[in-house]
Structures are given as structure tokens and as C-alpha cells.
SEVEX-296505 format. One line per 3 residues: number of its first residue (from 1); their letters; for each residue z, x, y of C-alpha. Coordinates in Angstrom, 3 decimals, padded with zeros to 6 digits. Layout:
BEGIN
NUM) A) Z X Y | ...
//
This chain:
BEGIN
1) MGR) -022.346 083.171 -032.813 | -018.882 083.190 -034.385 | -020.062 084.881 -037.574
4) DVE) -016.709 086.604 -038.077 | -015.117 083.171 -038.675 | -014.701 082.541 -042.378
7) VEP) -015.432 079.138 -043.888 | -013.452 078.493 -047.031 | -015.721 077.598 -049.996
10) RLL) -013.128 075.082 -051.171 | -013.439 073.172 -047.905 | -017.248 073.278 -048.039
13) AIL) -017.183 071.718 -051.489 | -014.901 068.886 -050.305 | -017.084 068.154 -047.258
16) KGG) -020.249 068.156 -049.378 | -018.583 065.647 -051.685 | -018.414 063.093 -048.841
19) AYF) -015.755 060.616 -047.677 | -015.395 057.206 -046.041 | -014.696 056.864 -042.315
22) YKH) -014.695 054.121 -039.708 | -016.957 054.853 -036.755 | -015.947 053.608 -033.288
25) DFG) -018.691 053.132 -030.668 | -018.162 053.091 -026.910 | -018.070 049.536 -025.572
28) RVK) -017.925 047.902 -029.016 | -014.778 046.202 -030.244 | -015.510 046.285 -033.965
31) RTR) -015.662 049.456 -035.997 | -018.171 050.109 -038.801 | -017.503 051.677 -042.189
34) KWA) -019.506 054.848 -042.842 | -020.146 057.248 -045.681 | -020.066 060.741 -044.133
37) ILS) -021.101 063.957 -045.848 | -021.918 067.560 -045.035 | -025.562 068.453 -045.647
40) SDG) -026.295 070.688 -048.614 | -027.204 073.605 -046.315 | -023.956 073.156 -044.357
43) LAL) -025.746 072.817 -041.020 | -025.228 069.147 -040.213 | -022.899 066.193 -040.622
46) RWR) -024.591 063.018 -041.817 | -023.445 059.417 -042.195 | -024.770 055.975 -042.995
49) SVG) -023.353 052.462 -042.994 | -021.770 051.095 -046.163 | -020.262 047.742 -047.063
52) PTE) -016.517 047.049 -046.890 | -016.127 047.581 -050.647 | -019.247 049.640 -051.384
55) VVM) -018.691 052.743 -053.512 | -020.988 055.746 -053.028 | -021.491 058.466 -055.603
58) AGD) -019.952 061.783 -054.555 | -022.554 064.057 -052.991 | -024.931 061.199 -052.183
61) GGS) -026.964 062.054 -049.095 | -026.199 065.745 -049.050 | -029.773 066.891 -048.414
64) TAR) -030.923 067.076 -044.800 | -033.451 064.316 -044.193 | -036.368 064.883 -041.884
67) GNT) -037.087 062.450 -039.112 | -037.625 062.014 -035.403 | -035.194 063.479 -032.893
70) TSR) -033.898 061.187 -030.173 | -033.359 062.116 -026.521 | -029.648 062.494 -027.222
73) GLM) -030.162 065.106 -029.896 | -029.565 062.726 -032.821 | -032.047 063.177 -035.639
76) RSS) -032.761 059.835 -037.265 | -033.620 060.067 -040.943 | -036.425 058.206 -042.584
79) SFS) -036.044 054.463 -042.539 | -035.258 054.177 -046.237 | -032.264 056.570 -046.076
82) RFT) -030.660 055.133 -042.914 | -028.727 058.357 -042.311 | -027.752 059.599 -038.866
85) TIA) -027.428 063.353 -038.478 | -025.862 065.685 -035.918 | -026.150 069.465 -036.036
88) LSD) -022.739 071.141 -036.122 | -024.080 073.777 -033.724 | -024.288 071.004 -031.103
91) VSH) -020.563 070.187 -031.468 | -018.272 071.873 -028.944 | -014.865 071.060 -030.471
94) IIF) -012.765 068.397 -032.204 | -010.028 066.226 -030.687 | -007.367 065.116 -033.164
97) GPY) -006.004 061.756 -031.988 | -007.309 058.683 -030.084 | -007.707 060.435 -026.727
100) TDT) -011.359 059.849 -025.781 | -012.711 057.024 -023.605 | -013.982 055.209 -026.699
103) FMR) -010.453 054.836 -028.087 | -008.727 054.393 -024.735 | -010.918 051.396 -023.804
106) KTA) -009.700 049.422 -026.804 | -006.906 046.903 -026.300 | -003.719 046.892 -028.379
109) SDR) -005.100 044.139 -030.639 | -008.320 046.109 -031.229 | -006.529 049.307 -032.309
112) VDP) -006.386 048.722 -036.040 | -006.437 052.389 -037.072 | -003.231 054.460 -036.852
115) RWT) -003.557 057.111 -034.172 | -002.943 059.932 -036.685 | -006.163 058.973 -038.548
118) CFS) -008.409 059.159 -035.454 | -010.488 062.131 -034.325 | -013.539 062.791 -032.138
121) LVM) -016.386 065.289 -032.253 | -017.152 066.413 -028.688 | -020.828 067.305 -028.251
124) RES) -021.918 070.073 -025.920 | -023.563 067.426 -023.742 | -020.050 065.920 -023.240
127) RTV) -020.533 062.698 -025.214 | -018.273 062.040 -028.203 | -018.665 060.798 -031.768
130) DFA) -015.467 058.973 -032.744 | -014.141 058.348 -036.249 | -011.024 057.146 -038.073
133) AED) -010.350 058.242 -041.658 | -010.157 055.583 -044.375 | -008.443 057.991 -046.775
136) EPS) -005.569 059.482 -044.776 | -004.562 062.257 -047.257 | -008.020 063.880 -047.079
139) LLT) -008.284 063.810 -043.279 | -006.592 067.147 -042.534 | -008.810 068.908 -045.074
142) WLL) -011.915 067.458 -043.412 | -010.702 068.425 -039.935 | -009.951 071.986 -041.020
145) GLQ) -013.353 072.342 -042.716 | -015.287 070.880 -039.766 | -013.374 073.075 -037.323
148) QLI) -014.218 076.211 -039.311 | -017.913 075.266 -039.401 | -017.971 074.476 -035.658
151) AYF) -016.308 077.833 -034.908 | -018.827 079.547 -037.200 | -021.810 078.083 -035.298
154) APQ) -020.236 078.510 -031.837 | -022.098 080.789 -029.368 | -018.879 082.753 -028.847
157) TPH) -016.126 083.367 -031.336 | -013.092 081.274 -030.366 | -009.722 082.977 -029.973
160) AYE) -007.318 082.844 -032.881 | -004.889 080.593 -030.979 | -007.733 078.089 -030.394
163) RWS) -008.421 077.695 -034.106 | -006.563 075.259 -036.295 | -004.602 075.992 -039.434
166) MPK) -003.183 073.497 -041.885 | 000.389 073.854 -040.470 | -000.916 073.222 -036.934
169) LQL) -002.780 070.119 -038.099 | 000.277 068.827 -039.937 | 002.409 069.355 -036.821
172) QKI) -000.118 067.468 -034.678 | -000.161 064.649 -037.240 | 003.645 064.413 -037.048
175) RLR) 003.446 064.254 -033.245 | 000.888 061.447 -033.438 | 003.010 059.523 -035.952
178) VSG) 006.122 059.903 -033.781 | 004.295 058.796 -030.615 | 002.771 055.852 -032.469
181) ESD) 006.145 054.739 -033.804 | 007.654 055.242 -030.345 | 005.049 052.917 -028.794
184) RTG) 005.556 050.344 -031.552 | 009.358 050.200 -031.409 | 010.006 051.150 -027.772
187) QGP) 012.322 053.999 -028.841 | 012.195 057.529 -027.482 | 010.552 060.264 -029.616
190) HDV) 013.948 061.864 -030.374 | 015.311 058.533 -031.603 | 012.230 057.984 -033.783
193) VLS) 012.748 061.367 -035.481 | 016.471 060.747 -035.901 | 015.753 057.322 -037.387
196) AVL) 013.252 058.830 -039.821 | 015.767 061.477 -040.897 | 018.375 058.754 -041.334
199) NAA) 016.021 056.670 -043.479 | 015.229 059.719 -045.595 | 018.933 060.442 -046.033
202) QDV) 019.558 056.842 -047.037 | 016.753 056.960 -049.615 | 017.797 060.282 -051.116
205) QKS) 021.577 060.154 -050.992 | 023.006 056.945 -049.612 | 026.608 057.496 -050.653
208) TEQ) 027.094 061.077 -049.442 | 029.169 062.114 -046.464 | 026.030 063.550 -044.838
211) ATR) 024.324 060.154 -044.861 | 027.445 058.536 -043.395 | 027.490 061.132 -040.628
214) LQA) 023.820 060.506 -039.825 | 024.420 056.762 -039.693 | 027.301 057.238 -037.260
217) AWR) 025.279 059.668 -035.128 | 022.353 057.265 -034.989 | 024.565 054.300 -034.092
220) RRN) 026.420 056.198 -031.362 | 023.251 057.659 -029.834 | 021.355 054.390 -029.926
223) VQG) 024.134 052.270 -028.377 | 025.357 054.900 -025.932 | 021.784 055.263 -024.719
226) KFQ) 021.601 051.507 -024.114 | 024.988 051.606 -022.379 | 023.828 054.502 -020.189
229) AAV) 020.672 052.602 -019.266 | 022.669 049.462 -018.461 | 025.100 051.396 -016.246
232) NEL) 022.227 053.088 -014.418 | 020.474 049.762 -013.922 | 023.670 048.152 -012.643
235) MEV) 024.266 050.959 -010.153 | 020.648 050.826 -008.991 | 020.791 047.037 -008.541
238) NGL) 024.059 047.239 -006.603 | 022.588 049.972 -004.432 | 019.601 047.743 -003.671
241) IEG) 021.967 044.885 -002.798 | 023.800 047.148 -000.337 | 020.488 048.099 001.248
244) LEE) 019.481 044.444 001.577 | 022.846 043.539 003.116 | 022.371 046.263 005.720
247) RER) 018.849 044.985 006.348 | 020.242 041.456 006.721 | 022.653 042.628 009.403
250) ELS) 019.860 044.344 011.318 | 017.655 041.248 011.151 | 020.516 039.000 012.216
253) ERQ) 021.123 041.151 015.296 | 017.417 041.130 016.183 | 017.230 037.386 015.613
256) ERT) 020.204 036.807 017.924 | 018.762 039.066 020.634 | 015.366 037.330 020.653
259) ALK) 016.972 033.870 020.547 | 019.107 034.746 023.589 | 016.048 035.957 025.482
262) IEE) 014.186 032.728 024.733 | 017.193 030.612 025.645 | 017.689 032.453 028.960
265) AMR) 014.000 032.104 029.829 | 014.034 028.375 029.135 | 017.224 027.865 031.202
268) SAE) 015.676 029.803 034.049 | 012.564 027.644 033.887 | 014.635 024.447 033.987
271) AES) 016.636 025.733 036.958 | 013.484 026.610 038.897 | 011.642 023.432 037.972
274) PPP) 013.862 020.717 036.500 | 012.310 017.909 034.456 | 011.405 014.648 036.291
277) RMP) 014.102 011.981 036.529 | 013.877 009.217 033.968 | 012.513 005.973 035.455
280) SEK) 014.821 002.990 035.792 | 014.244 -000.274 033.939 | 012.740 -001.753 037.118
283) DMC) 010.378 001.199 037.525 | 009.322 000.870 033.894 | 007.892 -002.534 034.717
286) NPA) 005.827 -001.006 037.525 | 002.551 000.537 036.207 | 002.142 002.701 039.285
289) KMQ) 005.632 004.190 038.898 | 005.077 004.860 035.180 | 001.749 006.532 035.889
292) EYM) 003.446 008.768 038.450 | 006.180 009.615 035.930 | 003.619 010.537 033.243
295) LQM) 001.837 012.847 035.680 | 005.142 014.556 036.535 | 005.944 014.997 032.802
298) GEY) 002.514 016.497 032.217 | 003.087 019.008 035.023 | 006.544 019.829 033.643
301) SAR) 005.150 020.328 030.124 | 002.414 022.609 031.488 | 005.014 024.721 033.298
304) QQL) 007.048 024.978 030.076 | 003.969 026.085 028.142 | 003.243 028.740 030.750
307) KLA) 006.826 029.954 030.496 | 006.601 030.138 026.716 | 003.345 032.060 027.025
310) SIE) 005.094 034.574 029.274 | 007.673 035.236 026.511 | 005.204 035.025 023.627
313) TEV) 006.269 038.456 022.372 | 009.902 037.362 022.001 | 008.885 034.081 020.332
316) REN) 006.693 035.825 017.778 | 009.324 038.467 017.074 | 011.906 035.712 016.536
319) QQV) 009.595 033.919 014.088 | 008.820 037.116 012.174 | 012.483 038.133 012.006
322) TAE) 013.461 034.661 010.760 | 010.831 034.793 008.003 | 011.863 038.334 007.026
325) AAR) 015.549 037.314 006.930 | 014.722 034.416 004.596 | 012.768 036.726 002.294
328) VAS) 015.577 039.325 002.227 | 018.158 036.610 001.488 | 016.067 035.340 -001.425
331) EKR) 015.629 038.847 -002.860 | 019.359 039.519 -002.431 | 020.236 036.346 -004.380
334) QLQ) 017.956 037.421 -007.235 | 019.516 040.897 -007.383 | 023.047 039.455 -007.254
337) DMS) 022.179 037.212 -010.188 | 020.819 040.226 -012.071 | 023.963 042.218 -011.243
340) RRL) 026.163 039.435 -012.639 | 024.157 039.469 -015.862 | 024.591 043.241 -016.195
343) QFS) 028.388 042.964 -015.909 | 029.232 043.371 -019.582 | 032.837 044.623 -019.484
346) LSR) 036.054 042.563 -019.588 | 039.057 043.263 -017.391 | 042.556 043.293 -018.859
349) AQL) 043.332 039.949 -017.168 | 040.186 038.365 -018.637 | 040.994 039.745 -022.065
352) ASL) 044.527 038.298 -021.833 | 043.099 034.849 -021.078 | 041.134 034.776 -024.351
355) SEA) 042.399 033.174 -027.503 | 043.415 035.415 -030.384 | 040.158 034.660 -032.228
358) EAQ) 038.052 035.351 -029.118 | 039.883 038.622 -028.405 | 039.374 039.711 -032.018
361) RVL) 035.665 038.908 -031.723 | 035.398 041.069 -028.568 | 037.010 043.969 -030.419
364) EIQ) 034.604 043.482 -033.329 | 031.621 043.555 -030.977 | 032.885 046.769 -029.377
367) REL) 033.470 048.248 -032.816 | 029.929 047.321 -033.886 | 028.496 048.802 -030.713
370) GVT) 030.313 052.058 -031.324 | 031.176 052.550 -027.663 | 033.711 051.019 -025.275
373) PRG) 032.256 050.426 -021.774 | 034.576 051.958 -019.223 | 033.340 050.508 -015.920
376) SIK) 030.825 051.490 -013.290 | 030.808 052.700 -009.698 | 031.069 049.071 -008.532
379) GDG) 033.984 048.143 -010.787 | 037.471 047.198 -009.637 | 039.439 050.208 -008.422
382) VRE) 036.432 052.553 -008.653 | 035.812 054.823 -005.672 | 033.012 057.168 -004.713
385) VRL) 033.641 060.896 -004.242 | 030.997 063.082 -002.607 | 030.975 066.846 -003.065
388) YKQ) 028.373 069.488 -002.312 | 027.531 072.261 -004.749 | 025.606 075.099 -003.151
391) SVT) 024.152 076.395 -006.434 | 024.674 076.196 -010.189 | 027.217 079.025 -010.008
394) TRL) 029.317 077.297 -007.306 | 032.730 076.457 -008.768 | 033.956 072.876 -008.450
397) GII) 037.289 073.652 -010.126 | 037.599 070.369 -012.094 | 039.386 070.951 -015.430
400) FHQ) 039.634 068.065 -017.932 | 042.217 067.260 -020.611 | 041.272 068.530 -024.074
403) STP) 042.623 065.328 -025.621 | 043.030 061.868 -024.114 | 046.575 061.544 -022.701
406) SEL) 048.709 059.028 -024.594 | 049.942 057.473 -021.313 | 046.543 055.883 -020.713
409) GDV) 047.127 053.112 -023.269 | 044.121 050.890 -023.930 | 041.910 052.978 -021.599
412) SSD) 041.874 055.701 -024.265 | 040.800 053.391 -027.068 | 037.591 054.402 -028.752
415) ATP) 036.470 052.408 -031.786 | 033.303 054.405 -032.452 | 032.674 054.630 -036.240
418) RAA) 032.848 058.233 -037.460 | 032.783 060.163 -040.690 | 036.107 061.306 -042.113
421) GEQ) 037.588 064.265 -040.274 | 035.625 063.838 -037.032 | 037.608 063.732 -033.807
424) PLV) 037.348 060.771 -031.378 | 035.680 061.139 -028.014 | 037.971 062.424 -025.264
427) LPV) 037.872 060.553 -021.965 | 037.005 062.735 -018.926 | 040.480 062.683 -017.304
430) IKV) 041.167 065.434 -014.762 | 044.029 067.716 -015.831 | 043.912 070.323 -013.032
433) LDK) 042.046 070.775 -009.759 | 041.758 074.547 -009.489 | 042.625 075.728 -005.966
436) SGI) 039.736 078.182 -006.037 | 037.203 075.338 -006.433 | 035.771 073.092 -003.743
439) AAS) 037.075 069.875 -005.364 | 040.707 070.915 -004.807 | 040.436 070.334 -001.046
442) CPD) 038.637 066.985 -001.288 | 041.080 064.191 -000.302 | 039.424 061.531 -002.485
445) IHE) 039.932 063.043 -005.944 | 043.274 063.646 -007.669 | 044.638 065.146 -010.847
448) GDQ) 044.908 062.421 -013.477 | 041.817 060.514 -012.226 | 039.153 059.483 -014.719
451) VLS) 035.539 060.456 -013.931 | 033.240 057.534 -014.800 | 029.873 058.936 -013.739
454) VNG) 028.178 061.966 -012.191 | 025.181 061.265 -009.956 | 024.752 057.827 -011.498
457) RAT) 024.965 058.956 -015.144 | 027.896 057.636 -017.163 | 030.257 060.313 -018.525
460) LSN) 031.079 059.132 -022.030 | 033.289 062.122 -022.890 | 034.933 065.166 -021.331
463) IAA) 032.264 067.408 -022.858 | 029.479 065.344 -021.274 | 031.271 065.435 -017.901
466) VQM) 031.657 069.227 -018.018 | 027.965 069.652 -018.854 | 026.828 067.342 -016.034
469) LRE) 029.045 069.025 -013.439 | 027.932 072.472 -014.556 | 024.217 071.627 -014.226
472) ATG) 024.472 069.660 -010.948 | 023.385 071.226 -007.644 | 023.317 069.924 -004.087
475) AVV) 024.979 066.563 -003.505 | 027.336 065.631 -006.376 | 028.400 061.962 -006.321
478) LAV) 031.296 061.065 -008.628 | 032.579 057.612 -009.543 | 036.320 057.963 -010.264
481) RDT) 039.288 055.667 -010.693 | 043.054 056.029 -010.803 | 044.918 056.091 -014.117
484) PIS) 048.659 055.743 -014.827 | 048.937 059.542 -014.680 | 047.077 060.021 -011.362
487) KTP) 049.116 062.246 -009.052 | 049.806 061.666 -005.358 | 047.257 063.600 -003.300
490) RAH) 048.512 066.935 -002.046 | 048.143 068.155 001.524 | 044.701 069.629 001.945
493) SPV) 043.729 072.783 003.711 | 041.589 072.295 006.811 | 039.554 075.407 006.026
496) PRL) 035.895 074.268 006.333 | 034.574 076.472 003.560 | 036.659 074.630 000.949
499) TGL) 035.762 071.060 001.830 | 032.947 070.740 -000.667 | 031.067 068.501 001.782
502) RPL) 027.377 068.846 002.606 | 026.948 071.382 005.470 | 025.465 070.155 008.718
505) VQP) 022.720 072.775 008.583 | 021.140 073.192 005.174 | 020.268 076.735 004.112
508) S) 016.562 077.403 004.089
//
């Protein structure tokens, strides 16, 4: 047994004083309120049902009641006490958080307890006893005390890293609160923490420069994240549309081939066995002639059916291809509609067509967003550049301007709110293509070009672009566009080792 594990007397006294918990049972939607207490000898945890507003005297039920033991190891107390008891020596460990099957089976509407108040006692027979604390401040103390008692009664002394401490419990509680808030709001964990810090700064010191800086950081991160997601979605949708268009072309070719085969087979059948001649008006009045004509038509129809049966494969393929082409066309229309909805930027010509009030409103919206969308890989004048980076240390040789060139005009505008003294974002505009790098010999990228994205991720600043290019390996796909300072492409060396293109044979 883990006799070298110390149990703090202070914790024993708190556990023997008792506390209120909500017990969750497997397969039951509703929870039940319980009064739980450590037995006076410290060997067992005991609980009984109490009313929603019932108040129990501290220490009530501390003595271990005697009763019958069930097949599951639960010792039921005498009928008048209504206590249920489990020996702490039968508990393997504690899980802090709603991670057992009992909690996981509950729907979102049934989960009334915050996840940072839930815990489970895992019995050595693998079943669980699941609780949620009614009094949140006392929960960590109870968990620490129960964990020390379980370690004390364990057959083998647990390692030090397996045992909890109050800082570890507080850290786990913070993680549970962050994950719970993340699920509730749909934000990422980092954004939840940043939002909490911002709220704390607003409560403590709303008018300080630090609070203003946090507000600006939160606004930029939140909106730039949404912009990044929108750009990625737009590029993915446009890529799917390209794939569907290629599929449409393939289906159209197959459809034409099968239709030609069917048409040729039918023409051949008509040439070999032409249809019977239509009867004249005089023959139509003759029953014998009409009967003969009907027999000839029946024979002709039978021959046509036999011919169709001989090309059944082509007929079925044509039908399948036609159905598939209709489905692809429908899916393409849906994606094109989605792509149009994701187009959120205005061209200079569109902006010029707006009234003064409308143009001012657009600028206000961009100012509120804190980021100016600068196009995507499918925008006007945007081209794709493909390079290949052998490893992280391979030098691309792309050097950006340290400040946005003044010649770029409205392209360099950035209305992101910032605290006093902070510098604006610098657009990723190429200043120099170093001759020692692989990008210098690529004919599709020039000095003065603006890099819009790297491998589908929008580059919102020169610093972000440098980081992305530094970390990229393998195929590096850039979306770039010309600017007023783009230089005429230089003559490029035909040396293969400087092309920056993917090699034909990949290294193993």
C-alpha cells in the first residue's frame, strides 16, 4: 500500500465535514442532488439523496453504517440511513472533467453542469461513479483530499508525477474552462484566453494604453483570422470548381464518343435493313395490305431491338455519363454561387462607381474590421508561382521591403486601429530577388511584385510572408500580382539547379 503518501489533516477535516454534489448515473438524463461525506474512520466515501433546498448539518453521516454488500461492491446502509458507501481502497483513480461514458452520452441540452465542476471516481472493476460539485470553490480541495486518500490505500505507491497538487488542479480547471468557453462561443482556445485577458484589462484599467493595445490586438487577431479563413475557403471552393470543370470536359468527351457509337450502329442497322415503305392512301383502305405493313414494322422493330441489345454497353455508358454530367453541373453551380458570396473585396472601378456616402461607408467597414482585404489567388491580375524548396535550409532568395513603398498608392492603405506609436503593417512587396536563391531564376516572379499568399495562406504582412517562406518545404505555391513598381523580368539562366521547380525524381 502507498503508506508513504501523506494525507493532510486539513483536507481530512474538510472531507469529514461533507459537501453537496450532483450525481450523474449512466443512461439517466436527470441528475440527483447528494450529500457526500468521508466516513469518520477515513476509509469510505458515503452519500445520500437530499432535496433541492435541503440543508444538512456538517458532519452528518460520518460514521460507517453497516449493511449488506451488493455484487458490485457497494455496501448499502440500513434502510433508515439511506446512505450508499464505497471503500476508497476500491477506487483506482479520479478523472477531473466530463470524460467518462456517463457524461459523454448526455446531449448538449442535458449538460447543465459546467465541465470544470465534473469529476469521476474510477473503480478497480472499471465502472465509474460520476459527480458534479454544487459548490465550485470547494471542489479542488475535495479532489486533492480524495486523491491523497486513494493514493494512500493504493496497492502500489503512485509516482510523484502521477499525483495531483493544487497548482496542477488549478491548471486543469483553467483548461476545462477555456475548452468549455471555446465550445460555447466557437472561438479557438488562444482567442478565448486573449478575450479573457482583454476583459480583465478592461475591468481593471480601461483607460490605460495597455488596455488600448490589448483591444487593438484582439480586434486585429479576430478579424484577420476570419479574413484568413474566408480566403482559404474561397481558394478551396475555386479549386473544387476547377476540378469539376475538368471532370465536365472528360464526361462531355465520353458522352460524345458513346453517342457517336450508338448513332453509327443505328445507321448501319438502317442501311442493312431499311424500314418498310409507308402504305399509300389506297393501301390504307385495304385490310390485307395494312396487316402486311404491321407485320413488316414488327419485324423491323425486333431487328432494331436486337441491334440495341448488341450495343447495350454503349447505351448504358451513355446514360450513366449523362446522369453524372448533370450531377457535376449542379454541384458546379452551387460552388460558383458560394464563390460569388465569398467575394468580399471591391475593385478600384467598383469603388469609383459608388456614391460618396457609399464609398465612405465601405471605408468605415474596413476601418471597423481592422484589415483591408488584398485579393486572393483567383482575383484579377493574380498569378500562380510554383517553386520547390528541398529543405527548410534551402534559400529562396526573396527579400521584402522593410516599409511599404509610397508608389503603391491605395494598395498600401492599412486602416487597422493601433495604439499610439505602433507602426502599420508592411505589405509583402518583393524588393530584391537574390541571385543565389532559387526564386531568382523563376520567370513568373519579379522584383516589385506583391505576395498575396503562400500555400493557400494569406500573407497579411511582410513579417508573416518571411515566416511562411522560411518554414515551407517541398512544393511552395505563391499567389502574386504586379504592382506599379514591378520590374520587367530579367533574362533567366538555363542552369537546371537554379530553376526552383520540382525535380522529376524525388529524393528518397
